[in-house]
C-alpha positions in Angstrom: 29.3 7.9 64.0 32.4 9.6 65.5 32.8 13.3 65.1 36.1 15.0 64.2 38.5 15.8 67.0 40.6 18.4 65.2 38.4 21.3 66.2 36.9 21.7 62.8 35.3 19.8 59.9 37.3 18.4 57.0 37.3 20.9 54.2 36.1 19.2 51.0 36.2 20.2 47.4 33.9 18.6 44.8 34.9 17.8 41.2 32.0 16.8 38.9 28.5 15.6 39.9 26.7 18.8 38.9 23.0 19.4 38.0 21.2 16.2 37.0 23.9 13.9 38.4 22.4 11.3 40.7 25.8 10.2 41.9 26.8 13.8 42.6 23.9 14.3 44.9 24.6 11.0 46.6 28.2 12.1 47.3 27.0 15.4 48.7 24.4 13.8 51.0 27.0 11.2 52.2 29.5 13.9 53.0 27.0 15.9 55.1 25.2 13.1 56.9 27.6 12.8 59.8 28.6 16.4 60.0 32.3 15.7 59.4 32.8 17.8 56.2 32.3 21.3 55.1 31.9 21.5 51.3 33.8 24.7 50.6 35.0 24.5 46.9 33.6 23.0 43.7 34.0 22.6 40.0 30.8 20.8 39.1 30.7 20.6 35.3 33.0 20.5 32.3 31.1 23.6 31.0 32.8 26.6 32.7 29.6 28.6 33.1 27.6 25.7 34.4 30.4 24.7 36.7 30.5 28.0 38.5 26.7 28.5 38.6 26.1 25.0 40.0 28.7 25.7 42.8 27.0 29.0 43.6 23.7 27.3 43.8 25.1 25.0 46.4 26.1 28.0 48.5 29.8 27.9 47.7 31.5 31.2 48.0 32.0 33.0 44.7 35.8 32.9 44.9 35.7 29.1 45.4 33.1 28.4 42.7 35.5 27.3 40.0 35.1 27.1 36.2 37.2 23.9 35.8 38.8 21.2 38.0 42.3 22.4 37.0 41.5 25.9 38.2 40.1 24.5 41.4 43.1 22.3 42.3 45.7 25.0 41.4 43.8 27.8 43.3 43.1 25.6 46.4 46.7 24.5 46.6 47.7 28.1 47.0 45.2 29.0 49.7 46.1 28.9 53.5 42.7 27.4 54.1 42.9 25.0 51.2 40.7 22.0 51.1 41.9 18.9 52.9 40.4 16.4 50.3 38.7 16.4 47.0 35.9 14.1 45.8 35.9 13.1 42.2 32.6 12.1 40.5 33.3 12.7 36.8 33.2 10.3 33.8 35.6 7.4 33.9 38.0 8.8 31.3 38.9 11.9 33.4 39.6 10.1 36.7 43.3 9.6 36.0 44.2 13.2 35.1 42.2 14.6 38.1 43.5 12.2 40.7 47.1 12.5 39.5 47.1 16.3 39.8 45.3 16.3 43.1 47.8 13.9 44.6 50.7 15.8 43.2 49.4 18.9 45.0 49.0 17.1 48.3 45.3 16.5 48.5 43.6 13.4 49.9 41.2 11.9 47.4 37.8 10.3 47.3 37.1 8.9 43.8 34.0 7.3 42.4 34.5 3.9 40.9 36.0 2.7 38.6 39.4 4.1 39.7 40.4 4.8 36.1 39.7 3.9 32.5 42.2 1.1 32.3 44.7 -0.9 34.4 47.7 1.1 33.5 46.1 4.3 34.6 45.0 2.6 37.9 48.6 1.6 38.6 49.7 5.1 37.9 47.3 6.4 40.5 48.3 3.8 43.1 52.0 4.8 42.6 51.1 8.5 43.1 49.2 7.6 46.3 52.3 5.9 47.7 54.5 8.8 46.6 52.2 11.4 48.2 51.6 9.3 51.3 47.9 10.3 50.8 44.6 8.8 52.0 42.5 7.5 49.0 39.0 6.1 48.9 37.3 4.4 46.0 33.6 4.5 46.6 32.6 0.9 46.2 29.7 1.9 48.4 28.0 -1.4 49.0 30.8 -2.3 51.4 29.3 0.2 53.7 26.0 -1.7 54.4 25.8 -3.0 58.0 24.7 -6.5 56.8 27.6 -6.7 54.3 30.0 -5.9 57.1 28.2 -8.4 59.3 28.8 -11.0 56.6 32.5 -10.0 56.4 32.9 -10.4 60.1 31.2 -13.8 60.2 33.5 -15.1 57.4 36.6 -13.9 59.3 35.3 -15.5 62.5 35.2 -18.8 60.8 31.4 -19.3 60.9 31.3 -20.5 57.3 34.5 -22.5 57.6 36.7 -22.8 54.5 35.2 -20.7 51.7 34.4 -23.0 48.7 32.0 -21.0 46.5 31.4 -17.3 45.8 28.5 -16.3 43.5 27.9 -12.7 42.6 25.1 -11.0 40.7 24.3 -7.5 39.6 21.2 -7.4 37.3 19.7 -4.2 36.0 17.4 -3.2 33.2 18.2 0.4 32.2 19.8 -0.8 28.9 17.1 -3.5 28.2 15.5 -1.4 25.4 16.8 -1.4 21.9 17.4 2.4 22.0 20.4 3.4 24.0 20.0 6.3 26.5 22.2 9.3 26.1 25.1 10.1 28.3 28.8 9.4 28.4 28.5 5.8 29.6 27.3 4.7 26.1 30.0 6.7 24.2 32.8 4.5 22.9 35.9 4.8 25.0 34.6 7.1 27.7 33.4 4.2 29.9 36.6 2.1 29.4 37.0 -1.2 27.7 33.7 -2.6 28.9 30.6 -0.6 29.8 29.0 -3.2 31.9 32.1 -4.3 33.7 33.2 -0.8 34.5 29.8 0.4 35.4 28.5 -2.3 37.7 30.8 -5.4 37.3 33.5 -3.9 39.5 31.0 -3.3 42.2 30.0 -7.0 42.3 33.6 -8.2 42.0 34.6 -5.9 44.9 31.7 -7.1 47.1 33.0 -10.7 46.8 36.5 -9.8 47.7 35.4 -7.5 50.6 33.2 -10.2 52.3 35.5 -13.2 51.7 38.9 -11.5 52.0 40.0 -13.5 49.0 41.4 -12.4 45.7 40.2 -13.9 42.4 43.2 -15.3 40.5 41.6 -16.6 37.2 38.6 -15.7 35.1 36.8 -17.2 32.1 34.3 -14.6 30.8 31.6 -14.2 28.2 31.4 -10.4 27.6 29.0 -9.0 25.0 25.5 -7.8 24.5 22.2 -9.4 25.2 20.6 -7.1 22.6 21.1 -8.2 18.9 23.0 -5.7 16.9 24.3 -3.7 19.8 28.0 -2.8 19.7 28.5 -2.0 23.4 28.6 -4.8 26.0 25.8 -5.0 28.5 26.2 -8.6 29.6 28.9 -10.6 31.4 28.8 -14.2 32.6 32.1 -15.3 34.2 33.6 -18.2 36.1 36.1 -17.3 38.8 38.8 -19.1 40.7 40.0 -17.7 44.0 43.4 -17.8 45.6 42.4 -20.6 48.1 41.0 -22.8 45.3 37.4 -21.7 45.8 35.2 -21.6 42.7 32.9 -18.7 41.8 30.6 -17.1 39.3 29.7 -13.5 38.3 26.6 -12.6 36.3 26.3 -8.9 35.6 24.0 -7.2 33.1 22.2 -3.9 32.7 19.9 -5.3 30.0 17.7 -7.8 31.9 14.2 -6.5 31.3 12.0 -6.4 34.4 15.0 -6.2 36.8 15.5 -3.3 39.2 18.9 -3.3 41.0 19.6 -6.9 41.5 22.9 -6.8 43.4 23.5 -9.9 45.6 25.9 -12.5 46.8 25.8 -16.1 47.9 29.0 -17.3 49.7 29.4 -20.9 50.9 32.0 -22.6 53.0 32.3 -26.1 54.4 30.1 -25.2 57.4 27.4 -23.2 55.7 26.5 -20.1 53.6 25.4 -16.5 53.6 23.1 -14.7 51.2 22.4 -11.0 50.8 20.3 -8.9 48.4 20.8 -5.2 48.1 17.1 -4.6 47.5 16.6 -6.0 51.0 19.7 -4.6 52.6 18.8 -5.1 56.3 18.4 -8.8 56.0 21.2 -11.4 55.9 20.5 -15.1 55.5 22.8 -17.6 57.3 22.3 -21.2 56.4 24.3 -23.7 58.4 24.9 -27.3 57.4 23.8 -28.6 60.8 21.2 -26.1 62.0 18.0 -24.2 61.0 18.2 -21.2 58.7 18.8 -17.9 60.5 17.7 -14.5 59.3 20.0 -11.8 60.7 18.6 -8.3 60.9 19.6 -5.1 62.7 17.0 -6.1 65.4 19.8 -8.2 66.9 21.5 -5.0 68.0 24.3 -5.7 70.5 24.7 -9.3 69.2 25.7 -8.0 65.7 29.4 -7.9 64.8 31.4 -4.9 65.7 31.7 -3.8 62.1 27.9 -4.0 61.6 27.1 -2.1 64.8 29.6 0.6 64.0 28.0 1.1 60.6 24.4 1.5 61.9 22.7 4.8 62.7 19.0 4.2 62.8 16.8 2.5 65.4 15.6 -1.1 64.6 12.6 -1.4 62.4 13.5 1.6 60.3 15.2 0.8 57.0 18.8 1.8 56.6 20.1 1.9 53.0 22.2 3.3 50.2 22.8 6.8 51.4 23.8 5.6 54.9 26.1 3.0 53.4 27.8 5.7 51.2 28.1 7.9 54.3 29.9 5.2 56.2 32.8 5.4 53.7 32.9 9.2 53.9 32.8 9.1 57.7 35.6 6.6 58.0 37.7 8.5 55.4 37.2 11.7 57.5 38.6 9.9 60.5 41.7 9.0 58.6 42.2 12.5 57.2 41.7 14.0 60.6 44.5 11.7 61.9 46.8 13.1 59.1 46.0 16.7 60.1 46.7 16.0 63.8 48.0 12.6 64.9 46.3 13.1 68.2 43.0 12.8 66.3 43.8 9.4 65.0 40.9 7.0 65.7 41.2 3.6 67.2 38.3 1.9 65.4 39.3 0.1 62.2 38.3 1.6 58.8 36.9 -0.5 56.1 36.5 2.0 53.2 37.9 0.6 49.9 41.4 2.0 49.1 43.4 2.6 45.9 44.5 -1.1 45.7 40.8 -2.2 45.7 40.4 0.1 42.7 43.4 -1.4 40.9 42.2 -4.9 41.6 38.8 -4.0 39.9 40.6 -2.8 36.8 42.8 -6.0 36.8 39.6 -8.1 36.8 38.1 -6.0 33.9 41.3 -6.4 31.9 41.5 -10.2 32.4 37.8 -10.6 31.6 38.1 -8.7 28.3 41.2 -10.7 27.4 39.4 -13.9 28.3 36.5 -13.0 25.9 39.0 -12.2 23.1 41.0 -15.5 23.5 38.1 -17.7 24.4 39.6 -19.2 27.5 40.8 -18.8 31.1 43.0 -15.8 31.9 45.0 -15.0 35.0 44.0 -11.9 36.9 47.1 -9.7 37.3 48.3 -9.7 40.9 48.2 -6.3 42.7 
C-alpha cells in the first residue's frame, strides 16, 4: 500500500471502541496496518473514568486521553496539532450527534456502519459532509476484500454481460438461542428500527451495490423474528428490484443455529455469474454460460484486476482476510485526507472506500424494508 507523502502520518482520534469492543480493536489494527496513521487522541467509553483509562492504556498522552467525545472534539479543535480525522465506533444511536459536531469543527470522519439510527439522521450527516467539504468513510468493510474488488472490476468490464440477478446472504447464529445476549444491540431503539437490518443487513445490501454498481429501487420484505415470542427482529427475507430491471433477493439473519458468518453473493448476467463467500475470501467462482467453471484466487497475481492487485498485501498461498480488508478502507481514506492537507500529495489511484452516500442508501433500504413489512407489499427505496 502507498505511504503518505505529506511528511508525516495522518493524526487520528478515536471515539468509542474501548475495552471489550471487538470492532474497536479491529479499527485500531486497520489504522495501524499500513503505517499511515498516528492514533494521538481518544475517548473510548461513555463512562468518563473508563474512557480516560482505556486511552492511557493505549499509550495516548494524558492531555489527549479524554473523558467524553464532546470534550475530545472541542479540545482537539483548539490545538495547533489537532487530529486530522476522527473514527467513530460507538452504538448506532450516537453516530448522528458525534458526526455532526466533528464535521462542524472541520474534521474528516470515519464512521462505523450503519451511518445513523434512521434515514433522516443519515441525510443530515450527508448535508453536513457537503457543507464542510469533508472526507467521509462508512466502514462497509467487506468491500475491501481483493476478490470482492475483482468481482466488481469483472462486472464493469462486461464479463457477466447485462446483470439480471443479484442474490445476497448474511447468515449468523449469535441470536439463535432463546436468551438474548446483553449489550446495546438488543436494547429497543439503540440499534435503530431493525436490529438485523442495521446490524448486518446493510452490509449485505451494500455488497450487492458495490459489486454491480446498481441501486435497488424497490423492495418487498418479511422482517421479524425466527424465535417464537421474541420482540426484536432477527430475520429478513426480501425481494429486490434494481434500476436496470434486474431481480434480486436478500436473506439475512443472526438466528440461524449452526451458522458462522455466512456472508455471500451470487450475481448473474446474461453471459455468466460470480459467487463469493466471505468464509473463503480468497476464492471467487466465475461460471460462464459457454465455458468451464473458473476458480479465481490471488495465485493469478498480475492477471487479477487492478483493484484486486492494489488491495493485496500478502504473498500467494497465505490467507488474506478481514483485518486487511478493513485496512484497505483506512489506507485509501488516508490518501484522500493527505491530498486535502497538501494537494501535492493527492494520489492518482482510484479509491473505493464507501462514502457518506453509501451510508444514506443503506438507511433508505432499511426504511423501505420496514415499511414494506408494515404494509405487506412492495415499497420504493428512496432515491439518494
